[in-house]
C-alpha positions as CSV (number, residue, x, y, z in Angstrom):
1,M,-3.1,-4.2,-5.2
2,G,-3.7,-1.4,-3.0
3,E,-6.8,1.0,-3.0
4,P,-7.7,3.3,-5.4
5,E,-6.9,7.0,-5.1
6,M,-9.9,8.1,-6.6
7,Q,-13.0,9.2,-3.3
8,L,-16.6,7.1,-3.5
9,Q,-19.3,8.1,-1.8
10,I,-22.2,6.1,-1.3
11,H,-25.8,6.3,0.6
12,N,-25.7,4.3,3.6
13,T,-29.2,3.7,4.6
14,M,-27.8,1.9,8.2
15,T,-26.4,6.1,8.4
16,R,-28.2,7.4,6.3
17,Q,-25.8,10.3,4.7
18,K,-23.3,9.3,2.2
19,E,-19.9,8.0,3.2
20,V,-16.5,7.0,1.6
21,F,-16.6,4.1,1.2
22,R,-13.6,2.3,2.3
23,P,-13.2,-1.6,1.3
24,I,-12.5,-4.1,4.8
25,V,-9.7,-5.3,2.9
26,P,-8.6,-2.5,0.1
27,G,-8.6,-3.4,-3.5
28,K,-11.0,-6.4,-2.9
29,V,-15.2,-5.3,-2.5
30,G,-17.7,-7.8,-1.1
31,M,-21.2,-7.5,-2.8
32,Y,-24.7,-9.7,-2.4
33,V,-28.0,-8.3,-3.6
34,C,-31.0,-10.5,-2.9
35,G,-31.9,-12.4,-5.3
36,V,-35.7,-13.1,-7.3
37,T,-38.4,-15.5,-5.4
38,P,-38.5,-17.4,-9.3
39,Y,-42.1,-18.2,-9.6
40,D,-42.9,-16.3,-12.4
41,Y,-41.8,-14.0,-15.3
42,S,-39.6,-10.6,-13.7
43,H,-40.8,-7.9,-13.6
44,I,-39.7,-3.9,-14.3
45,G,-39.2,-3.9,-10.8
46,H,-36.7,-6.4,-10.7
47,A,-34.8,-5.1,-13.3
48,R,-34.8,-1.7,-12.1
49,A,-32.8,-3.5,-8.5
50,Y,-30.7,-5.0,-10.7
51,V,-29.9,-2.4,-13.2
52,C,-28.7,-0.5,-10.5
53,F,-26.6,-3.1,-8.9
54,D,-24.5,-4.0,-12.5
55,V,-23.9,-0.1,-12.6
56,V,-22.2,-0.6,-9.3
57,F,-20.4,-3.8,-10.3
58,R,-19.7,-3.0,-13.1
59,F,-18.0,0.9,-11.8
60,L,-16.3,-1.2,-8.9
61,K,-14.2,-3.2,-11.5
62,H,-13.9,0.2,-13.4
63,L,-12.2,1.5,-10.5
64,G,-10.2,-1.2,-10.4
65,Y,-11.2,-3.8,-7.3
66,E,-11.9,-6.8,-7.5
67,V,-15.4,-7.4,-6.9
68,T,-17.5,-11.4,-5.5
69,Y,-20.4,-10.4,-6.5
70,V,-23.2,-13.0,-4.8
71,R,-27.0,-12.6,-5.6
72,N,-28.9,-15.6,-4.9
73,F,-32.4,-17.2,-5.5
74,T,-34.7,-17.9,-3.4
75,D,-35.9,-21.0,-5.3
76,I,-37.6,-22.5,-2.1
77,D,-40.8,-20.1,-1.3
78,D,-44.7,-20.3,-0.5
79,K,-44.9,-18.7,-3.9
80,I,-43.2,-21.0,-5.4
81,I,-45.5,-23.8,-3.5
82,N,-48.7,-22.2,-4.1
83,R,-48.1,-21.5,-7.8
84,A,-46.8,-24.8,-8.3
85,N,-49.8,-26.4,-7.0
86,L,-51.5,-24.6,-9.3
87,S,-50.1,-25.4,-12.1
88,G,-49.3,-29.4,-11.1
89,E,-46.0,-29.3,-11.4
90,D,-42.6,-29.2,-8.8
91,P,-41.9,-26.6,-7.0
92,L,-38.2,-26.9,-7.6
93,A,-38.7,-27.7,-10.9
94,L,-40.8,-24.3,-11.6
95,S,-38.4,-22.3,-9.9
96,Q,-35.4,-23.6,-11.4
97,R,-37.6,-22.9,-15.0
98,F,-38.2,-19.3,-14.5
99,S,-34.5,-19.1,-12.9
100,Q,-33.7,-19.6,-16.2
101,E,-35.8,-17.1,-17.2
102,F,-34.7,-14.6,-15.3
103,L,-31.2,-14.7,-15.7
104,K,-32.1,-14.5,-19.8
105,D,-33.9,-10.5,-19.0
106,M,-30.5,-10.2,-17.5
107,A,-28.4,-11.0,-20.3
108,D,-31.1,-9.7,-22.5
109,L,-30.5,-6.2,-20.2
110,Q,-27.1,-6.4,-20.4
111,C,-26.6,-7.4,-16.8
112,L,-23.1,-9.4,-16.5
113,P,-23.9,-12.3,-14.0
114,P,-22.2,-12.4,-10.4
115,T,-19.7,-14.2,-9.6
116,H,-21.8,-16.7,-8.1
117,E,-25.4,-17.5,-7.3
118,P,-26.7,-19.4,-4.8
119,R,-30.0,-21.6,-4.5
120,V,-31.8,-22.0,-1.3
121,S,-31.5,-25.0,-1.9
122,D,-28.3,-25.7,-2.2
123,H,-27.5,-24.5,1.0
124,I,-29.9,-26.4,3.4
125,D,-26.8,-27.2,5.9
126,Q,-25.6,-24.0,5.8
127,I,-28.9,-22.6,6.7
128,I,-29.7,-25.4,9.1
129,Q,-25.9,-25.0,11.4
130,M,-27.1,-21.1,11.7
131,I,-30.4,-21.1,13.4
132,Q,-28.6,-23.5,15.2
133,K,-26.0,-20.9,16.1
134,I,-28.8,-18.6,16.8
135,I,-31.0,-21.2,18.7
136,D,-27.7,-21.8,21.4
137,N,-27.2,-18.1,21.7
138,G,-30.6,-17.8,23.1
139,C,-32.1,-15.4,20.0
140,A,-34.4,-18.2,19.1
141,Y,-36.8,-20.9,20.2
142,S,-38.6,-24.3,18.6
143,I,-42.5,-25.1,19.0
144,D,-43.7,-28.4,17.4
145,G,-41.0,-28.3,14.9
146,D,-41.4,-24.2,13.7
147,V,-38.5,-22.5,14.7
148,Y,-38.7,-18.9,15.7
149,F,-36.3,-16.1,16.1
150,S,-37.3,-14.2,19.2
151,V,-37.1,-10.0,18.3
152,D,-37.4,-9.3,22.2
153,N,-33.8,-11.5,22.6
154,F,-32.1,-9.3,20.1
155,P,-32.2,-5.7,21.5
156,K,-30.5,-3.7,18.4
157,Y,-33.5,-4.9,16.1
158,G,-34.7,-1.8,13.7
159,R,-31.9,0.2,13.6
160,L,-32.0,0.2,9.8
161,S,-35.3,1.0,9.6
162,G,-35.7,2.7,12.3
163,R,-39.1,1.0,13.0
164,K,-40.3,0.3,16.3
165,L,-41.5,-3.9,17.7
166,D,-44.8,-2.5,17.8
167,D,-44.4,-1.8,13.5
168,N,-43.3,-5.0,12.9
169,R,-47.1,-7.2,12.3
170,A,-47.6,-10.6,11.7
171,G,-48.0,-10.6,8.0
172,G,-45.4,-8.0,7.0
173,G,-43.6,-8.2,4.0
174,G,-46.1,-11.2,2.6
175,R,-44.1,-13.9,4.7
176,V,-44.3,-13.3,8.3
177,T,-46.5,-16.0,9.9
178,V,-49.5,-15.5,11.5
179,D,-49.3,-18.0,15.0
180,V,-50.5,-17.5,18.4
181,R,-47.8,-19.6,19.8
182,K,-45.3,-17.4,18.9
183,R,-43.6,-15.6,22.4
184,N,-44.2,-12.0,20.4
185,S,-46.1,-11.6,17.0
186,A,-43.2,-9.8,15.6
187,D,-41.1,-13.2,15.7
188,F,-40.2,-14.4,12.7
189,A,-39.7,-17.4,11.0
190,L,-36.5,-19.4,10.7
191,W,-37.5,-23.0,9.8
192,K,-41.1,-24.4,8.8
193,S,-42.1,-27.8,10.0
194,A,-42.8,-29.8,6.4
195,K,-46.5,-29.5,5.6
196,P,-48.3,-32.3,2.9
197,G,-47.3,-31.7,-0.4
198,E,-44.3,-28.9,0.3
199,P,-40.7,-29.6,-0.4
200,K,-38.7,-31.2,3.3
201,W,-35.2,-31.5,4.1
202,D,-34.0,-33.1,7.4
203,S,-34.1,-30.8,10.6
204,P,-33.0,-31.3,14.4
205,W,-36.6,-29.7,15.3
206,G,-37.7,-32.3,11.8
207,P,-38.0,-31.8,8.4
208,G,-38.8,-29.0,6.8
209,R,-38.0,-26.0,4.9
210,P,-36.4,-22.8,5.7
211,G,-38.0,-18.9,7.0
212,W,-37.5,-16.1,3.9
213,H,-35.1,-14.3,5.7
214,I,-32.5,-16.3,7.4
215,E,-31.4,-17.7,3.4
216,C,-29.8,-14.7,2.6
217,S,-28.2,-14.5,6.7
218,A,-26.6,-18.0,5.6
219,M,-25.1,-18.0,1.9
220,S,-24.0,-13.8,2.3
221,S,-21.6,-15.2,5.0
222,H,-20.9,-18.5,3.3
223,Y,-19.5,-16.7,0.5
224,L,-18.2,-13.7,1.8
225,G,-17.6,-14.2,5.6
226,P,-19.3,-12.4,8.3
227,H,-18.1,-8.9,7.8
228,F,-18.4,-8.1,4.3
229,D,-19.1,-5.0,2.2
230,I,-22.1,-3.7,0.1
231,H,-25.3,-5.7,1.1
232,G,-28.8,-3.9,-1.6
233,G,-31.4,-4.7,-2.6
234,G,-34.9,-2.9,-3.3
235,Q,-36.2,-0.5,-0.6
236,D,-39.0,-3.0,-0.1
237,L,-36.6,-5.2,1.3
238,T,-35.2,-2.7,4.6
239,F,-38.0,-4.1,6.5
240,P,-38.1,-5.9,7.0
241,H,-35.7,-8.5,5.3
242,H,-32.7,-6.8,5.4
243,E,-33.8,-5.8,9.0
244,N,-34.9,-9.5,10.2
245,E,-31.0,-10.6,8.2
246,I,-29.5,-7.6,10.4
247,A,-30.7,-9.5,13.0
248,Q,-30.1,-13.3,12.5
249,S,-26.8,-12.5,12.0
250,G,-25.8,-11.0,14.2
251,A,-27.4,-13.4,16.8
252,A,-25.9,-16.2,15.1
253,L,-22.3,-14.5,14.4
254,P,-21.5,-11.5,16.7
255,E,-18.5,-10.3,14.3
256,S,-21.4,-10.0,11.6
257,A,-21.0,-6.9,9.7
258,V,-21.6,-5.1,7.1
259,N,-20.6,-1.9,6.2
260,C,-22.6,-0.3,3.4
261,W,-26.0,-0.8,3.0
262,M,-27.9,0.4,-0.6
263,H,-31.7,0.4,-1.6
264,N,-33.0,1.5,-4.9
265,G,-36.1,3.4,-5.1
266,F,-39.2,1.5,-6.5
267,V,-40.8,2.3,-10.3
268,N,-43.7,3.8,-10.5
269,R,-46.4,4.0,-13.2
270,D,-47.9,7.5,-14.6
271,N,-47.1,8.6,-11.0
272,E,-49.3,4.9,-8.9
273,K,-47.0,2.8,-7.5
274,M,-47.6,-0.2,-9.8
275,S,-49.5,-3.9,-8.3
276,K,-50.8,-6.2,-10.0
277,S,-53.9,-5.4,-7.9
278,L,-54.1,-2.2,-9.4
279,N,-53.4,-3.8,-13.1
280,N,-50.3,-1.2,-13.7
281,F,-47.8,-4.0,-13.6
282,F,-45.7,-5.6,-16.4
283,T,-42.4,-7.5,-16.4
284,I,-39.4,-7.6,-18.2
285,R,-41.1,-9.3,-21.3
286,D,-43.8,-7.0,-21.5
287,I,-41.3,-4.6,-22.2
288,T,-38.5,-6.1,-24.9
289,E,-41.6,-7.7,-26.7
290,N,-42.0,-3.7,-27.9
291,Y,-39.0,-1.8,-26.7
292,H,-34.8,-2.8,-27.0
293,P,-33.2,-3.7,-23.4
294,L,-31.2,-0.9,-24.4
295,A,-33.8,1.4,-24.5
296,L,-35.4,0.4,-20.9
297,R,-31.8,-0.3,-19.1
298,F,-31.4,3.5,-20.6
299,F,-34.4,4.3,-19.3
300,L,-34.0,2.6,-15.9
301,M,-30.8,4.9,-15.5
302,R,-32.0,8.5,-16.3
303,T,-33.3,8.4,-12.5
304,H,-31.1,8.0,-9.8
305,Y,-30.6,4.6,-8.6
306,R,-32.5,6.5,-5.1
307,S,-35.0,8.3,-6.2
308,D,-38.6,6.5,-7.7
309,I,-38.7,6.2,-11.0
310,N,-41.9,7.0,-13.1
311,Y,-42.4,4.7,-16.1
312,T,-44.6,5.6,-18.7
313,D,-45.3,4.9,-22.6
314,R,-43.8,8.5,-23.1
315,L,-40.7,7.7,-21.4
316,L,-39.4,4.8,-23.4
317,E,-39.8,5.6,-26.2
318,T,-37.7,9.1,-25.2
319,A,-34.7,6.6,-24.3
320,S,-35.6,4.1,-27.6
321,D,-34.8,7.7,-28.9
322,R,-31.7,7.7,-27.4
323,V,-30.0,5.1,-27.8
324,Y,-30.9,5.3,-31.4
325,Y,-28.8,8.9,-31.4
326,I,-26.3,7.2,-30.0
327,Y,-25.6,4.3,-32.0
328,Q,-26.2,5.7,-35.2
329,T,-23.8,8.1,-34.3
330,L,-21.6,6.1,-33.6
331,L,-22.3,4.0,-36.4
332,S,-21.3,7.2,-38.8
333,L,-18.0,7.8,-37.1
334,E,-17.0,4.0,-37.6
335,E,-17.5,4.8,-41.5
336,A,-15.5,8.4,-41.3
337,L,-13.1,6.5,-40.1
338,A,-12.6,3.0,-40.9
339,T,-10.1,4.0,-43.4
340,F,-7.6,6.2,-41.6
341,R,-7.9,3.7,-38.2
342,E,-3.5,3.2,-38.4
343,G,-1.4,5.6,-37.2
344,I,-3.6,8.4,-35.6
345,L,-1.2,9.9,-32.7
346,A,-3.0,10.6,-29.4
347,D,-0.1,13.0,-28.7
348,R,-1.7,14.8,-31.9
349,I,-4.9,15.9,-30.8
350,P,-6.8,19.5,-31.1
351,L,-5.9,21.1,-27.6
352,D,-10.1,21.5,-28.3
353,V,-11.3,18.3,-28.3
354,Q,-8.8,17.6,-25.6
355,Q,-10.7,19.5,-24.1
356,L,-13.9,19.0,-24.1
357,T,-12.5,15.1,-23.4
358,E,-11.3,15.8,-20.4
359,K,-14.0,17.9,-19.1
360,F,-16.2,15.4,-20.2
361,Q,-14.0,12.2,-18.6
362,S,-13.1,14.4,-15.4
363,G,-17.3,14.8,-15.2
364,F,-18.4,11.3,-15.2
365,L,-15.8,10.4,-12.8
366,T,-17.4,13.4,-10.2
367,S,-21.0,12.3,-10.9
368,M,-20.4,8.5,-10.6
369,L,-17.8,9.0,-7.6
370,D,-20.6,10.5,-6.1
371,D,-23.1,7.9,-5.5
372,L,-23.3,6.3,-8.8
373,H,-25.4,9.5,-10.5
374,T,-25.9,7.8,-13.9
375,S,-28.5,10.6,-14.3
376,S,-26.1,13.0,-15.2
377,V,-23.7,11.0,-17.2
378,L,-26.6,10.3,-19.4
379,D,-26.8,14.0,-19.4
380,D,-23.3,14.8,-20.1
381,L,-22.9,12.3,-22.8
382,M,-25.0,14.4,-25.7
383,E,-22.3,17.2,-26.1
384,P,-19.2,15.1,-27.5
385,L,-22.1,13.0,-28.6
386,K,-23.1,16.3,-30.7
387,A,-19.4,17.6,-31.5
388,I,-19.2,14.1,-33.3
389,N,-22.3,14.5,-35.4
390,N,-21.1,18.6,-36.6
391,N,-17.8,16.6,-36.7
392,L,-18.9,14.8,-39.7
393,K,-21.1,17.1,-41.4
394,K,-16.9,18.3,-42.5
395,F,-15.9,15.5,-43.0
396,K,-15.0,15.0,-46.7
397,G,-12.8,11.5,-46.2
398,K,-9.3,13.1,-46.8
399,K,-6.1,12.1,-45.4
400,Q,-5.5,15.8,-45.2
401,Q,-8.0,16.2,-42.4
402,M,-6.0,14.6,-40.3
403,P,-6.8,16.9,-36.8
404,L,-10.4,16.1,-37.9
405,I,-9.7,12.6,-38.1
406,Q,-7.6,12.7,-35.3
407,G,-10.2,14.7,-33.2
408,L,-13.3,12.4,-34.1
409,T,-10.9,9.4,-33.1
410,A,-10.9,11.1,-29.7
411,L,-14.3,11.8,-29.2
412,E,-15.7,7.8,-30.4
413,K,-13.1,7.1,-27.2
414,A,-14.4,9.3,-25.1
415,V,-17.9,8.5,-26.0
416,K,-17.7,4.3,-25.3
417,D,-15.5,4.0,-22.3
418,P,-18.7,5.4,-20.8
419,L,-21.0,3.7,-22.5
420,R,-18.9,0.2,-21.8
421,I,-18.8,1.1,-18.1
422,L,-22.3,1.8,-17.8
423,G,-23.4,-1.4,-20.0
424,L,-24.4,0.0,-22.7
425,I,-22.3,-1.0,-25.4
426,T,-23.2,-4.8,-26.6
427,S,-21.6,-7.1,-28.9
428,S,-23.5,-6.9,-31.7
429,S,-22.5,-4.5,-34.0
430,C,-23.8,-0.6,-34.1
431,S,-25.4,-1.8,-37.4
432,E,-27.2,-4.6,-35.9
433,I,-28.9,-2.7,-33.1
434,L,-29.7,0.5,-35.0
435,K,-31.4,-2.9,-36.7
436,Q,-33.7,-4.3,-33.8
437,L,-34.0,-0.8,-32.8
438,K,-36.2,-0.3,-36.1
439,D,-37.7,-3.5,-36.2
440,K,-38.8,-2.8,-32.2
441,A,-40.0,0.3,-33.8
442,L,-42.3,-1.4,-36.0
443,K,-43.2,-3.8,-33.8
444,R,-44.7,-0.9,-31.8
445,A,-45.9,0.8,-34.8
446,G,-47.6,-1.9,-36.4
447,L,-46.0,-2.0,-39.8
448,T,-43.9,-4.0,-41.9
449,E,-40.9,-2.2,-43.3
450,E,-42.2,-3.5,-47.0
451,Y,-45.1,-0.9,-46.1
452,V,-43.1,2.3,-44.6
453,L,-40.5,1.6,-48.2
454,E,-44.0,1.5,-49.8
455,Q,-45.1,5.0,-48.3
456,V,-40.9,6.6,-48.7
457,E,-42.0,6.3,-52.5
458,E,-45.8,7.2,-52.4
459,R,-44.7,10.2,-51.0
460,T,-41.3,10.4,-53.2
461,Q,-43.8,10.5,-56.4
462,A,-46.0,12.8,-54.9
463,R,-43.8,15.3,-54.6
464,K,-42.5,14.9,-57.7
465,N,-46.4,16.0,-59.1
466,K,-46.3,18.8,-56.7
467,E,-48.6,17.2,-54.5
468,Y,-48.1,18.7,-51.6
469,A,-51.0,17.5,-49.1
470,K,-50.3,14.1,-50.3
471,S,-46.9,14.2,-49.4
472,D,-47.3,16.1,-46.0
473,K,-50.2,13.3,-45.2
474,I,-47.7,10.7,-45.5
475,R,-45.1,12.0,-43.6
476,E,-47.2,13.2,-40.6
477,D,-49.7,9.9,-40.4
478,L,-45.9,7.6,-40.5
479,Y,-44.8,10.5,-37.9
480,A,-47.4,10.3,-36.1
481,R,-46.9,6.5,-35.1
482,G,-43.5,7.0,-34.4
483,I,-41.4,6.5,-38.2
484,A,-39.5,9.3,-39.0
485,L,-39.3,10.5,-42.7
486,M,-35.7,11.9,-43.0
487,D,-34.7,13.5,-46.5
488,E,-31.0,13.5,-47.2
489,P,-28.8,13.7,-50.2
490,K,-29.4,10.4,-51.2
491,G,-32.3,10.0,-51.0
492,T,-35.9,9.7,-48.7
493,V,-34.4,7.4,-45.5
494,W,-36.9,5.8,-42.5
495,R,-36.1,5.9,-38.6
496,P,-37.8,5.7,-35.1
497,R,-39.3,8.8,-33.8
498,E,-40.8,9.5,-30.6
499,P,-44.6,10.7,-31.2
500,P,-44.8,14.3,-31.3
501,E,-44.8,16.5,-28.1
502,S,-47.4,18.8,-29.3
503,Q,-49.2,20.0,-32.3
504,F,-46.7,21.9,-33.5
505,D,-44.4,19.0,-34.3
506,S,-46.2,17.4,-37.1
507,A,-48.6,20.5,-38.1
508,V,-46.0,22.0,-40.3
509,P,-47.1,21.7,-43.7
510,E,-44.6,20.5,-46.5
511,T,-45.4,23.3,-49.4
512,K,-44.4,26.3,-47.5
513,T,-41.4,25.3,-45.0
514,P,-40.5,21.8,-46.3
515,E,-36.7,22.5,-45.2
516,N,-37.4,23.7,-41.7
517,L,-39.5,21.4,-41.0
518,Q,-36.8,18.9,-42.0
519,S,-33.8,20.4,-40.4
520,K,-36.4,20.7,-36.5
521,L,-36.9,16.9,-36.9
522,Q,-33.0,16.5,-37.6
523,D,-32.4,18.8,-34.9
524,A,-34.4,17.3,-32.5
525,T,-33.4,14.0,-33.1
526,L,-29.5,14.2,-33.8
527,S,-28.5,17.3,-31.2
528,S,-28.3,17.7,-27.9
529,P,-31.5,16.7,-26.2
530,A,-30.2,17.4,-23.1
531,L,-33.3,19.7,-22.0
532,K,-36.0,18.2,-23.9
533,P,-38.7,18.6,-22.0
534,A,-39.5,14.8,-22.2
535,D,-36.0,14.2,-20.6
536,Q,-36.7,16.9,-17.9
537,A,-40.1,14.8,-16.7
538,A,-37.5,11.4,-17.2
539,R,-34.8,12.6,-14.6
540,Q,-35.9,12.3,-11.2
541,D,-33.1,13.5,-8.8
542,L,-32.7,13.6,-5.5
543,P,-33.9,16.7,-3.0
544,P,-31.2,19.7,-3.6
545,E,-28.7,18.8,-1.3
546,N,-28.2,15.7,-2.8
547,G,-29.0,16.2,-6.4
548,A,-27.5,15.8,-9.7
549,K,-25.8,18.2,-11.6
550,S,-27.3,19.5,-14.4
551,P,-25.7,19.8,-17.8
552,D,-24.7,22.8,-19.5
553,P,-26.8,24.2,-21.5
554,A,-24.3,26.5,-23.2
555,S,-21.1,25.1,-23.5
556,P,-20.7,24.9,-27.5
557,A,-19.6,21.7,-29.3
558,V,-16.2,22.0,-30.7
559,D,-15.7,22.5,-34.0
560,L,-12.6,20.6,-35.2
561,S,-12.4,22.2,-38.5
């Protein structure tokens, strides 16, 4: 196939600017993303990186490209060996176990499987061959079974990170060996001689194992060739890992090149960098134990991939609320249209709906083509969702309302297509997702559904008895713990609710303005939330020249009546 007509622009770390993405082979893309070192459960920083590049993968496929996506496992490394020694486990068995746990996390987060997931231990031959080429080309040397890359013999060293040789100190990235035998303290290990109790493989320099950086040079070249389109990873990999990759690959294969280097930002907690030493660090499992994986995925996409993202419980609860709103809207729509699926004609969609859907679809492409601004897409998504909810209120389930039916069908497609591309549509039904979200809310609250239903019944009885203070307290107590009670014509139902943002949210007594409070609760969850204060905090955009566009708060929802 030919190259898609639409022009995707991606920020290239190497050139420090956005560039039009032009694949080496028209219609095909080769992408390599550095994977995990599986010695423990994966953390939220891993989730950030791999959700980011899953979005890249999905969007490239949406544009019509045939994508070869490679993401490796560093299944032999000092960290793995140290952890295995502590647990008395074989290092390769330990890394295999945590590799499988990582894949479970990725599946939960709706990350599509890459085309290839190579492991270092399966590519020792390719690594040895590349090291030998580097030696033959005068850019590496062997000392007593260890092989080091000579940074002095590679003049272009430092061009990705912009760092000078003096900046590359021993210990950089936690994996640069301190060794007085090195010609330059910045030289890094390509091959490490065997130590007692460590995994080892035979090589021309004696038994040993690969250094950290060489694996990605060897495996990317093996699966994608020496020249490929995109190389990605977290910004902490820019130096030394990716800088060293460039040096190794260039020294072994002069034709080696990557057209675009992509790096995602850090994850901070409460505006402080996450780290184990600060005890503010948690795994993906820590989060998905209490929040739906889709809420975490949504949260991660609420900030542009190159910006640092600030994690707070409040922002994750807001993301969970948005996901609930999306799926509740879709479920209500599915139920309303269930008996009208046949005979809906696309050419009879009302003009105002066409205009809204075209505007949203155009905005989606504009945002995504502009360096993948998922934050803008998620903001803009709220307008068609609000239009759906507003018009469902007018739907009476009669065939005579065909313009309304056709309009709702068009809106449904307009919403679902981008959700699918962003990985927010799963194989589970809407009702299943909503049930899972409610179960997570109950767990966070430390409540059971039986208890909540008992409280609903008690509140209903209190209202019948005009015991408004009691009914107020029941509602407010549940609301403060993340459970909202919604009074509907068929009775009171409950749903997850983010905790109140201020005293005002739970201070209005039912005895005075019950309808007003109920309306406020519904508006907060079922109307367009694009400009809610919590989302303003969640939306951490790029500097002005690269910033995502803001949603238009004045845009009216389409009325199909």
